[in-house]
ROZA-791270 format. One record per atom (N, C-alpha, C): residue in one letter; x, y, z. Coordinates in steps of 0.001 Angstrom, whole numbers, padded with zeros to 6 digits, always signed. Layout:
REM residues N
AXYZ
...
REM end
This chain:
REM residues 354
M-142403-034669-098430
M-143238-033317-098306
M-144335-034119-098721
N-144819-035099-099114
N-146095-035215-099663
N-146180-034878-100797
F-145350-034362-101507
F-145609-033902-103343
F-145089-034925-103933
I-146002-035772-104915
I-145811-036760-105703
I-145688-036344-107232
N-144823-036711-108309
N-145278-036483-109474
N-145940-037702-109699
K-147173-037112-110786
K-148212-037853-110529
K-147740-039269-112004
Q-146694-038603-112847
Q-146383-039126-114130
Q-145265-040311-113597
T-144183-039851-112892
T-143135-040597-112429
T-143379-041847-111228
G-144634-040922-110502
G-144402-041508-108829
G-143346-040848-107844
E-142847-040430-108171
E-141310-039800-107569
E-141647-038279-106493
Q-140910-038632-105478
Q-141003-037440-104553
Q-140457-036246-105197
L-141372-035391-105318
L-140780-033966-105414
L-139550-033122-104564
S-138770-032603-105254
S-137703-032089-104409
S-138332-030427-103810
E-137751-030170-102917
E-137985-028959-102464
E-138210-027522-103196
Q-136892-027638-104128
Q-136717-026710-105249
Q-137806-026562-106346
A-138107-028167-106768
A-139228-028145-107798
A-140591-027870-107022
I-140741-028086-105794
I-142166-027406-105193
I-142324-026242-105223
A-141347-025516-104753
A-141131-023805-104339
A-141205-023252-105993
E-140762-023696-106760
E-141012-023467-108169
E-142292-023529-108744
L-142839-024771-108520
L-144441-025314-108849
L-145485-023777-108295
W-145177-023960-107014
W-145777-022851-106068
W-145473-021699-106480
K-144448-021191-106996
K-144362-019741-107121
K-145052-019640-108726
E-145540-020787-109451
E-146096-020697-110759
E-147560-021037-110975
G-147937-021094-109404
G-149355-021566-109274
G-149923-022865-109777
K-148925-023774-110001
K-149231-025035-110495
K-149673-025988-109269
I-148966-025596-108017
I-149547-025971-106648
I-150079-025027-106024
T-151366-025567-105338
T-151976-024471-104673
T-152637-024902-103414
S-152428-025939-102949
S-152594-026471-101566
S-151499-026974-100776
L-151226-026851-099674
L-150204-027318-098967
L-150736-028534-098149
P-150484-029973-097982
P-150711-031237-097117
P-149776-031102-095862
Y-150734-031599-095082
Y-149966-031758-093567
Y-150183-032949-093382
T-149205-033490-092686
T-148917-035105-092212
T-149058-034633-090202
F-150568-034527-090001
F-150901-034435-088668
F-150113-035368-087543
G-150508-036619-087958
G-150114-037816-086945
G-148530-037984-086788
D-147732-037180-087777
D-146301-037471-087443
D-145732-036002-087100
R-145529-035706-085623
R-145273-034720-085306
R-143730-034161-086120
N-143121-034788-086074
N-141809-034435-086700
N-141666-034103-088174
L-142541-034849-088886
L-142733-034441-090342
L-143289-033291-090250
L-144698-032814-089730
L-145331-031896-089746
L-144522-030570-089346
S-143560-030857-088706
S-142655-029678-088069
S-141859-029136-089314
Q-141316-030233-090168
Q-140614-030064-091224
Q-141290-029642-092511
Q-142326-029883-092297
Q-143433-029275-093752
Q-143625-027883-093441
I-143984-027346-092154
I-144458-026320-091899
I-143108-025036-092020
H-142060-025775-091553
H-141023-025196-091640
H-140454-024418-093077
F-140753-025763-093769
F-140308-025439-095224
F-141424-024735-096118
Y-142957-024558-095452
Y-143975-023948-096412
Y-143558-022496-095708
M-143567-022115-094696
M-143070-020758-094347
M-141965-020175-095097
Q-141245-020920-095638
Q-140134-020364-096619
Q-140830-020068-097724
L-141858-020454-098193
L-142532-020331-099699
L-143147-019015-099799
A-143295-018409-100966
A-143820-017119-101301
A-144993-017121-100723
N-145667-016204-099996
N-146542-016186-099190
N-147249-017517-098307
G-146340-018187-098153
G-146240-019442-097339
G-147025-019317-096015
Y-146611-018348-095518
Y-147050-018123-093922
Y-148468-017850-094107
K-148721-016818-094569
K-150172-016247-094687
K-151094-017597-095149
V-150878-017986-096185
V-151747-019278-096746
V-151827-020269-095700
M-150844-020576-095012
M-151001-021522-093582
M-152034-020854-092490
L-151430-019691-092316
L-152199-018717-091139
L-153678-018809-091479
D-153862-018420-092387
D-155000-018025-092844
D-156244-019368-093204
R-155479-020503-093720
R-156226-021787-093631
R-156633-022473-092027
S-155628-022505-091251
S-155766-022538-090121
S-156886-021875-089004
N-156798-020665-089476
N-158033-019428-088610
N-159279-020017-089261
Q-159294-020378-090523
Q-160687-020490-091399
Q-161380-021772-090836
V-160267-022932-090638
V-160477-024237-090466
V-161279-023965-088562
R-160251-023795-087755
R-160643-023688-086543
R-162116-022764-086287
H-162029-021417-086851
H-163355-020936-086510
H-164705-021249-086991
F-164554-022177-088350
F-165629-022782-088460
F-166034-024104-087813
S-164973-024653-087509
S-165075-025753-086734
S-165781-025361-085297
K-165128-024737-084552
K-165972-024006-083598
K-167476-023869-083412
K-167533-022863-084462
K-168945-022660-084495
K-169907-023824-084857
K-169250-024389-085589
K-170250-025972-085813
K-170077-026926-084757
L-169379-027206-083993
L-169413-027685-082681
L-170287-027457-081490
L-170363-025958-081802
L-171416-025490-080366
L-172620-025227-081213
N-173146-025596-082366
N-174257-025687-082930
N-175102-026587-082695
P-176409-026497-081689
P-177356-027351-081310
P-177830-028451-082261
K-177650-027922-084005
K-178404-028444-085069
K-177312-029378-085641
T-176092-029534-085214
T-174862-030420-085586
T-174943-031685-085237
N-174721-032753-086040
N-174795-034068-085587
N-173625-034348-084855
Q-174001-035238-083932
Q-173098-035650-082589
Q-171776-036061-083215
T-171787-037033-084351
T-170573-037619-084962
T-169733-036464-085555
Q-170449-035464-086009
Q-169801-034048-086930
Q-168907-033496-086106
R-169723-033153-084681
R-169208-032535-083602
R-167809-033110-083151
A-167571-034471-082956
A-166164-035016-082735
A-165326-034709-084144
R-165761-034798-085072
R-164936-034312-086165
R-164271-032886-086078
C-165251-032050-085851
C-164853-030679-085879
C-164106-030496-084416
L-164028-031322-083611
L-162996-031009-082484
L-161703-031475-082648
Y-161690-032543-083459
Y-160487-033404-084110
Y-159813-032185-084920
D-160506-031601-086067
D-159956-030652-086493
D-159339-029411-086100
I-160098-029007-085044
I-159507-027946-084051
I-158099-028379-083488
A-158099-029464-082995
A-156544-029951-082585
A-155650-029712-083808
R-155992-030420-084474
R-154956-030616-085706
R-154458-029099-086253
F-155702-028129-086573
F-154959-026858-087246
F-154917-026233-085927
D-154751-026130-084664
D-154134-025351-083601
D-152639-025671-084007
M-152372-027011-084393
M-150605-027128-084312
M-149861-026643-085350
I-150743-025817-086533
I-149906-025097-087396
I-149360-023643-086894
P-150106-022750-086140
P-149450-021462-085616
P-148774-021884-084342
H-149223-022922-083431
H-148164-023213-082504
H-146825-023807-082766
S-146828-024489-084085
S-145396-024666-084587
S-144601-023522-084979
M-145550-022835-085686
M-144931-021535-086449
M-144064-020604-085185
I-144889-020744-084178
I-144136-019376-083060
I-142797-020423-082600
G-142660-021602-082683
G-141569-022353-082040
G-140567-021890-083288
F-140662-021647-084300
F-139904-021477-085404
F-139222-020328-085194
F-139935-019178-084771
F-139637-017810-084422
F-138354-017569-083378
G-138644-018794-082228
G-137579-018865-081347
G-137807-017805-080176
N-136766-016977-079873
N-136804-015798-078877
N-137067-014410-079675
G-137047-014711-081090
G-137150-013485-081974
G-138706-012686-081908
K-138668-011392-082379
K-140199-011065-082258
K-141157-011508-083263
L-142225-011880-082634
L-143514-012533-083275
L-144210-011525-083966
P-144533-012243-085592
P-145822-011530-086089
P-146659-010723-084984
K-147145-009766-085689
K-148491-009393-084591
K-149537-010237-084418
E-149910-010750-085481
E-150911-011643-085579
E-150784-013135-084393
L-149544-013236-084165
L-149271-014459-083151
L-148560-014083-081710
E-148651-012919-081583
E-148292-012513-080374
E-149278-012920-079204
D-150369-012619-079296
D-151351-012984-078586
D-152005-014436-078711
W-151347-015274-079678
W-152127-016782-080129
W-152123-017365-079070
K-153509-018316-078968
K-153395-019358-077994
K-154367-020519-078370
P-154149-021926-078427
P-155064-022895-078350
P-156259-022543-078505
T-157195-022815-079248
T-158626-022559-079414
T-159402-022888-078108
F-158924-023825-077241
F-159500-024213-076094
F-158766-024476-075106
G-157186-023487-075281
G-156475-023437-073969
G-155061-024468-074255
Y-154403-023963-073271
Y-153097-024954-073552
Y-153294-026162-072957
K-154001-026338-071666
K-153999-027807-071393
K-154697-028994-072166
W-155826-028556-072592
W-156520-029360-073608
W-155847-029453-074809
Y-155513-028496-075309
Y-154401-028983-076534
Y-153230-029951-076384
F-152513-029723-075356
F-151395-030826-075218
F-151708-031885-074872
E-153125-031991-074302
E-153567-033602-074054
E-154220-034051-075652
A-154802-033124-076198
A-155517-033566-077534
A-154508-034109-078858
I-153440-033150-079063
I-152526-033689-079929
I-151610-035078-079583
Q-151569-035417-078251
Q-151216-036801-078177
Q-152159-037976-078550
E-153414-037439-078854
E-154236-038459-079506
E-154567-038221-081072
V-154044-037274-081448
V-153712-036876-082842
V-152419-037992-083126
K-151569-038121-082627
K-150546-038917-082839
K-150936-040223-082943
V-151849-040641-082250
V-151715-042334-082275
V-152940-042858-082972
S-154114-041854-083137
S-155170-042311-084094
S-155729-041179-084849
D-156665-041600-085846
D-157373-040499-086304
D-159189-040438-086011
I-159561-040047-086467
I-160942-039759-085610
I-161970-041038-085731
Q-161707-041872-086807
Q-162264-043174-086853
Q-162355-044365-085699
G-163381-044154-084895
G-163292-045291-083754
G-162775-044875-082444
N-162365-043347-082591
N-161460-043042-081422
N-162563-042375-080414
L-162725-042695-079539
L-164114-042119-078407
L-163409-040996-077746
Y-162535-040936-077528
Y-161858-039315-076978
Y-162439-038220-077601
W-162534-038248-079019
W-163035-036871-079583
W-164571-036860-079449
H-165261-038000-079463
H-166617-037915-078872
H-166891-037475-077584
F-166439-038017-076842
F-166557-037447-075531
F-166260-036067-074970
E-164982-035897-075630
E-164714-034489-075677
E-165557-033541-076158
A-166180-033540-077506
A-166638-033030-078029
A-168268-032619-077298
D-168540-033693-076672
D-170070-033768-076046
D-169616-032874-074765
K-168715-032928-074200
K-168005-032093-072962
K-168102-030923-073295
F-167119-030232-074211
F-167527-028743-074733
F-168530-028392-075155
F-169595-029309-075646
F-170804-028635-076333
F-171862-028276-075015
N-171711-029532-073852
N-172734-029234-072842
N-172323-028233-071704
D-171098-028214-071894
D-170596-026907-070759
D-170976-025649-071406
Y-170767-025418-072827
Y-171089-023977-073438
Y-172445-024000-073189
H-173252-024616-073526
H-174453-024401-073261
H-175083-024255-072130
D-174834-024991-071082
D-175254-024971-069743
D-174744-023314-069358
S-173582-022732-069885
S-173249-021769-069070
S-173910-020405-070082
L-174548-020919-071124
L-174967-019628-072315
L-176194-019688-071844
E-177123-019043-070742
E-178046-018435-070372
E-178182-017229-071177
A-179729-017096-071829
A-179983-015776-072491
A-179856-014546-071374
P-178907-013747-071910
P-178874-012380-071244
P-180147-011524-071712
S-179991-010437-070811
S-180749-009159-070977
S-179804-008038-071987
V-180309-007454-072843
V-179605-006673-073825
V-178882-005593-073008
K-179048-005169-071834
K-178292-004249-071202
K-177281-004884-070634
D-176907-006180-070535
D-175978-006922-070218
D-174808-007449-071126
I-175162-006963-072320
I-174587-007417-073522
I-173602-006543-073804
E-172542-006634-074180
E-171067-005577-074612
E-170646-005668-075878
M-170740-004828-076843
M-170270-004557-078228
M-168951-003503-078200
R-168355-004065-079592
R-167319-002693-079887
R-166754-003389-081016
I-166414-002557-081819
I-165652-002553-083284
I-164155-002740-083258
V-163791-004110-083610
V-162398-004191-083292
V-161513-003941-084982
D-160780-002856-085104
D-159894-002951-086489
D-160991-002600-087319
N-162167-001928-087153
N-162947-001618-088396
N-163355-003154-089301
D-163357-004052-088810
D-163243-005521-089451
D-163974-006391-088863
S-164156-006144-087685
S-164402-007271-086887
S-165714-006744-085699
L-166542-007705-085351
L-167320-007179-084166
L-167310-008145-082846
W-167041-007464-082002
W-166656-008078-080458
W-167973-007897-079849
I-168199-009105-079107
I-169663-009336-078364
I-169271-010257-076972
S-169681-009532-076096
S-169251-010051-074804
S-171023-010738-074412
R-171113-011685-073451
R-172443-012069-073199
R-172042-012894-071503
G-171758-012019-070408
G-171530-012606-069500
G-169636-013369-069779
K-169719-014813-069394
K-168831-015677-069600
K-168197-015644-070959
N-169075-015426-071594
N-168829-015929-073012
N-168537-014613-074048
T-167392-014723-074432
T-167099-013784-075709
T-166421-014052-076957
D-166919-013120-077979
D-166621-013836-079095
D-166480-012650-080107
V-165331-013170-081133
V-165070-012080-081944
V-165383-012518-083333
F-166239-011660-083942
F-166465-012240-085387
F-166310-011310-086269
K-165139-011632-087346
K-165077-011162-088798
K-166713-010951-089365
F-166387-009387-090017
F-167674-009453-090750
F-168017-010154-091733
E-166947-010645-092324
E-167228-011614-093564
E-168039-012894-092799
E-167981-013118-091582
E-168345-014434-091072
E-169893-014194-090747
L-170553-012776-090446
L-171680-012704-090545
L-172589-012089-091598
E-173618-012969-092022
E-174000-012672-093394
E-174748-011492-093287
D-175253-011015-092324
D-175943-009876-092259
D-175322-008415-092199
F-173681-008958-092141
F-173097-007761-092188
F-171828-007841-093331
W-172165-008543-094241
W-171295-009086-095171
W-171859-008667-096809
D-171388-007955-097546
D-171677-008164-098865
D-170924-009582-099735
K-171861-010385-099856
K-171416-011531-100868
K-170800-011253-102173
K-171479-010407-102932
K-171140-010302-104190
K-169783-009522-104197
S-169915-008259-103198
S-168712-007490-103547
S-167662-007736-102644
K-167865-008815-101775
K-166856-009108-100648
K-166186-008273-099821
V-167008-007200-099132
V-166807-005929-098648
V-167605-005938-097250
P-167512-005170-096268
P-168529-004907-095000
P-169751-004169-095634
N-171007-004816-095587
N-171919-004125-096154
N-172532-002546-095360
T-173411-002497-095674
T-174164-001117-094911
T-174218-001204-093411
L-174875-002347-092712
L-174819-002596-091258
L-173678-002623-090821
A-172696-002942-091499
A-171113-002985-090565
A-170944-001768-090703
H-170860-000897-091864
H-170558+000455-091780
H-171281+001665-090654
I-172589+001314-090523
I-173242+002030-089622
I-172815+001459-088241
M-172278+000501-088123
M-171793+000184-086754
M-170250+000854-086375
I-169439+001094-087364
I-168435+001834-087450
I-168787+003061-087310
D-170070+003458-087794
D-170586+005131-087437
D-170703+005577-086263
L-171438+004118-085275
L-171758+004451-084261
L-170713+004267-083221
S-169391+003822-083305
S-168201+003465-082989
S-167492+004782-082678
N-167673+005499-083988
N-167007+007182-084118
N-167874+008080-083685
D-168982+007977-082977
D-169652+008841-082829
D-169554+009497-081579
H-169243+010714-081261
H-168715+011297-080105
H-169981+011035-078805
E-170820+010794-079269
E-171870+010380-078248
E-172283+009059-077927
V-172002+008362-078834
V-172232+006834-078925
V-173728+006741-079412
S-174112+007284-080369
S-175352+007045-081004
S-175674+007387-082274
L-176556+006945-082945
L-176784+006942-084257
L-177929+008198-084482
K-177918+009063-085356
K-178819+010285-085073
K-179196+010497-086888
Q-180260+010604-087032
Q-180903+011309-088090
Q-180114+012470-088396
N-180056+012495-090025
N-179328+013630-090579
N-178097+014417-089650
C-177031+013272-089615
C-175788+013676-088848
C-174774+013698-089657
E-173981+015461-089594
E-173093+015252-090628
E-171807+014411-090620
T-171641+014014-089331
T-170445+013173-089232
T-170471+011735-089482
H-171538+011133-089476
H-172112+009702-089980
H-171818+009703-091587
K-170768+008593-091622
K-170526+008206-093134
K-171400+007607-093895
T-172359+006538-093050
T-173358+005732-093499
T-174618+005929-093333
F-174774+006138-091832
F-176543+006246-091188
F-177038+007077-091772
G-178356+007127-092379
G-179185+007817-092593
G-178902+008764-093929
K-177985+008311-094808
K-177096+008780-096005
K-178071+008477-097479
G-178351+009404-098335
G-178791+008895-099431
G-179736+009944-099686
T-180551+009970-101012
T-181457+010867-101530
T-182823+010766-100571
V-183079+009701-100053
V-184224+009487-099152
V-183709+009330-097821
D-184048+009899-096850
D-184115+009385-095430
D-184019+007855-095209
Q-183023+007230-094838
Q-183088+005551-094714
Q-183372+005160-093068
S-183093+006369-092290
S-182382+006037-090868
S-183226+004836-090326
S-184571+005420-090140
S-185917+004273-089498
S-185715+002858-089910
K-185359+002728-091357
K-185182+001356-092241
K-183997+000798-091419
Q-183019+001640-091666
Q-181657+001064-091241
Q-181350+000449-089837
I-181978+001394-088727
I-181955+001125-087756
I-182819-000428-087319
S-183836-000628-087693
S-184802-001602-087770
S-183993-003112-088440
K-183253-002818-089466
K-182697-003965-090304
K-181250-004295-089351
L-180742-003287-088558
L-179660-003496-087715
L-180395-004476-086467
A-181070-003834-085827
A-181698-004626-084628
A-182145-005870-084943
N-182721-006228-086240
N-183261-007571-086527
N-181802-008240-086649
A-180757-007738-087127
A-179449-008450-087463
A-178791-009111-085852
F-179295-007932-085010
F-178734-008637-083774
F-179702-009379-083153
D-180707-009286-083261
D-181694-010751-082924
D-181414-012028-083503
K-181026-012000-084865
K-180411-013310-085321
K-179158-013565-084892
L-178241-012804-084427
L-176927-012871-084117
L-177078-013388-082386
I-177843-012827-081650
I-177553-012921-080226
I-179104-013381-079730
E-179318-014404-078839
E-180477-014835-078387
E-180644-013808-077061
T-181856-013523-076432
T-181870-012566-075297
T-183256-012831-074686
R-183190-012428-073569
R-184377-013006-073042
R-185384-011726-072750
D-185058-010578-073313
D-185919-009463-073719
D-186801-009572-075132
Q-187978-010116-075109
Q-188782-010515-076077
Q-190130-009776-076181
T-190640-008758-075223
T-191631-007895-075206
T-191904-007111-076129
Q-190848-006451-076782
Q-190714-005239-077564
Q-190473-005519-078850
T-190360-004364-079771
T-190068-004731-081209
T-188456-004520-081139
A-187896-005216-082085
A-186302-005308-082290
A-185606-004193-082159
T-186316-003025-082576
T-185893-001566-082673
T-185739-001429-080755
K-186840-001354-080541
K-187180-000985-078946
K-186220-002028-077975
R-186213-002883-078672
R-185595-003896-077585
R-183975-003360-077422
W-183264-003134-078695
W-182021-002651-078580
W-181556-001382-078655
F-182462-000556-078956
F-181948+000931-078781
F-183149+001724-078002
K-182772+002864-077641
K-183274+004185-076941
K-183625+005035-077944
V-184797+005578-078021
V-185355+006584-079280
V-185488+007680-078489
A-184696+008723-079106
A-184898+009943-078577
A-186123+010877-079522
P-187065+011451-079081
P-188327+011718-079931
P-187903+013223-080490
H-186847+013582-080839
H-186636+014804-081224
H-187056+015025-082738
R-187134+016081-083260
R-187575+016252-084810
R-186286+015488-085402
D-185172+015517-085263
D-184219+014707-085641
D-183914+013654-084874
K-184465+012575-085128
K-184242+011295-084133
K-182802+010648-084112
A-182626+010262-082499
A-181438+009560-082137
A-181685+008235-081566
W-180931+007342-081968
W-180824+006084-081566
W-179815+005751-080700
T-179806+005606-079364
T-178884+005336-078643
T-178787+003777-077968
P-177716+002766-078021
P-177747+001734-077584
P-178438+001086-076423
R-178964+000400-076079
R-179477-000397-074527
R-178094-001037-074196
F-177683-001729-075131
F-176456-002420-074771
F-175242-001767-074564
K-174142-002217-073868
K-173006-001551-073540
K-172310-001276-074759
F-171774-000114-075325
F-171319-000094-076554
F-169733+000526-076387
K-168758+000026-076541
K-167253+000865-076103
K-166843+001473-077215
S-167059+002859-077480
S-166508+003818-078619
S-165234+003533-078853
S-164561+003992-080148
S-163408+003655-080737
S-162642+004839-080220
R-163101+006009-079851
R-162658+007083-079503
R-162461+007168-077818
S-161536+007951-077471
S-161309+008139-076094
S-162219+009207-075534
E-162778+009179-074305
E-163451+010321-073861
E-163066+011670-073851
E-161781+011736-073944
E-160912+013157-074293
E-161594+013583-075651
D-160959+012438-076311
D-161299+013031-077985
D-163136+013160-078323
R-164168+012584-077490
R-165206+012624-077631
R-165842+014119-077115
K-165120+014656-076096
K-165614+015856-075173
K-165061+016993-076086
L-163850+016759-077057
L-163336+017938-077671
L-163994+017926-078875
I-164636+016831-079478
I-165335+016655-080817
I-166718+017636-080285
A-167347+017243-079243
A-168570+017950-078872
A-168415+019413-078689
D-167503+019625-078099
D-167332+021109-078028
D-167152+021836-079102
V-166306+021534-080235
V-166235+022057-081179
V-167472+021927-082368
L-167995+021007-082098
L-169694+021084-082897
L-170182+022060-082291
K-170194+022070-081058
K-171271+023132-080133
K-170731+024604-080844
K-169850+024602-081081
K-169070+025827-081403
K-169569+026243-082733
N-169714+025097-083401
N-170300+025187-084929
N-168988+025570-085794
Q-167841+024939-085411
Q-166364+025194-086158
Q-166318+024056-086827
T-165249+024283-087978
T-164898+023434-089057
T-164042+022110-088514
A-164061+021414-089623
A-163482+020242-089361
A-161903+020493-089604
N-161582+021239-090009
N-159724+021607-089925
N-159756+022150-088326
K-160775+023219-088091
K-160670+023497-086393
K-160413+022423-085364
L-161294+021418-086007
L-161110+020031-085012
L-160135+019320-085035
A-159243+019262-086101
A-158178+018700-086125
A-157203+019578-085575
E-157110+020776-085825
E-156234+021614-084884
E-156291+021434-083588
E-157408+021431-082797
E-157775+021193-081753
E-157070+020101-080837
M-157405+019020-082010
M-156586+017866-081240
M-154978+017681-081090
D-154528+018260-082558
D-153010+018222-082275
D-152541+019519-081209
K-153149+020221-080717
K-153009+020978-079480
K-153252+020327-078342
T-154149+019200-078402
T-154502+018616-077106
T-153299+017625-077058
V-152934+017158-077961
V-151580+015983-078099
V-150442+016658-077402
Y-150115+018014-078242
Y-149026+018901-077840
Y-148949+019162-076276
E-150189+019770-076087
E-150639+019992-074472
E-149942+019043-073634
S-150426+017364-073970
S-150335+016221-073146
S-148939+016050-072849
K-147958+016285-073756
K-146886+015690-073752
K-146115+016806-072675
W-146452+017937-072677
W-145779+018829-071433
W-146205+018579-070147
K-147494+018159-070462
K-147736+017887-069078
K-146941+016672-068575
S-146587+015730-069029
S-145939+014553-068763
S-144763+015009-067947
V-144086+016316-068774
V-142885+016953-068246
V-143347+017290-066802
E-144135+018406-066802
E-144462+019189-065472
E-144965+017867-064426
D-145511+016769-064783
D-145711+015657-063447
D-144548+015120-062890
K-143602+015160-063816
K-142600+014443-063313
K-141314+015217-062550
E-141588+016438-062476
E-140771+017109-061706
E-141131+018540-061208
S-140915+019379-060380
S-141799+020468-060121
S-141500+021551-061286
L-142490+022233-061483
L-142562+023351-062541
L-141262+024293-062333
S-140541+024205-063314
S-139425+025361-063126
S-139264+026261-064018
F-138988+027534-063746
F-138883+028696-064949
F-138665+028302-066085
E-137550+027343-066362
E-137102+026676-068016
E-138185+026099-068635
V-138544+025240-067775
V-139726+024189-068200
V-140865+025248-069077
K-141200+026061-067903
K-142455+027392-068443
K-141636+028141-069830
S-140673+028426-069424
S-140196+029241-070681
S-140328+028423-071888
E-139542+027113-071999
E-139626+026639-073003
E-141043+025995-073743
K-141894+025586-072673
K-143404+025313-073228
K-143500+026480-073864
A-143809+027724-073360
A-144186+028971-074225
A-143593+029211-075261
L-142495+028839-075543
L-141910+029214-076915
L-142347+028214-077675
G-142507+026686-077267
G-142659+025788-078205
G-144310+025951-078520
L-145190+026232-077610
L-146520+026874-078335
L-146589+028051-079086
E-145313+028799-079106
E-145451+029987-079920
E-145041+029719-081368
D-144374+028735-081218
D-143727+027911-082475
D-144639+027337-083468
W-145491+026419-082418
W-146364+025571-083088
W-147479+026584-083537
K-147836+027573-082938
K-148680+028447-083804
K-148441+029005-084877
N-147085+029716-084802
N-146640+030283-086236
N-146413+029296-087215
E-146238+028023-087100
E-146240+027209-088076
E-147529+026829-088760
K-148395+026729-087453
K-149918+026505-088064
K-150355+027502-088994
E-150091+029069-088859
E-150411+030169-089679
E-149724+030289-090701
M-148654+029896-090976
M-147945+029582-092524
M-148612+028751-093134
N-148721+027532-092415
N-149048+026418-093163
N-150708+027033-093733
F-151628+027691-092635
F-152637+028127-093388
F-152836+028992-094735
S-151772+029928-094137
S-151642+030669-095446
S-151163+030435-096717
D-150454+029312-096738
D-149983+028476-097824
D-150823+027855-098594
REM end
């Protein structure tokens, strides 16, 4: 397993490794990428260590995401790009081997949709090169790195803002699509959306979550439903929207360069309470049905409790709708539905009175 006792020079047993790992005396896991059989044994053993599966997967994701970003960066040295591609191939091998050990069993959620960084065809070709040589002197990695770099930048014509699509994923990531190119960035990967000191998503990240949750898909001055945007003793909405637009400028190169950053990324409604609507395509985290329901409740100036009640009722009604769609509406179905609604109302009234 490549764990050697420094005092005796002897190989540590699996039991000794597991105990030292649990005690925190071993903190890193070595891999023998050049020997596929030994690598498989290592990964299988590490998966049985306390938290070993998560440590391996996190390390693999970290190396692959960092290496891909550096590989495609025009400022990266050509030789460094080759090393990045080499690391991507090697650390793709970890989750791929993990999937093999699950066999036909249910995969963890994070592995269900996993695929090699540059696809299976290239991956199976690349791991043959990993077996026979390392990065030094192997022209394969240099030629392939140049190819990936050139193909990516040839296809990356700067888009217009209106052609860019964004969405929030799991409240911790920003999904960006620019034509054929799609990226998903964890907030911690984006310096303008991450608080390095506290190690949590910062104000801009939470503003994007506000936008995702808004029923009109816009950011509004003095909006009660926003949790971050425009909040504070002094209204900061104009400064915040400017900061967010500048962060987009740093993240995405566009061909729209004739306006200020704010006007480039947002349309501003000139009301007493301003509202900023994205010029880019932004997919809300709420369904169209939910957004209509929220708008109706707000229009009627109803309470948050009433909103929750209406959403519960909508879910209840939709379940009966599916029954009615499947068969002709009979007297029995109508009768049970009416009874069900009556029971539901009675329960709500009892809960309210309690």
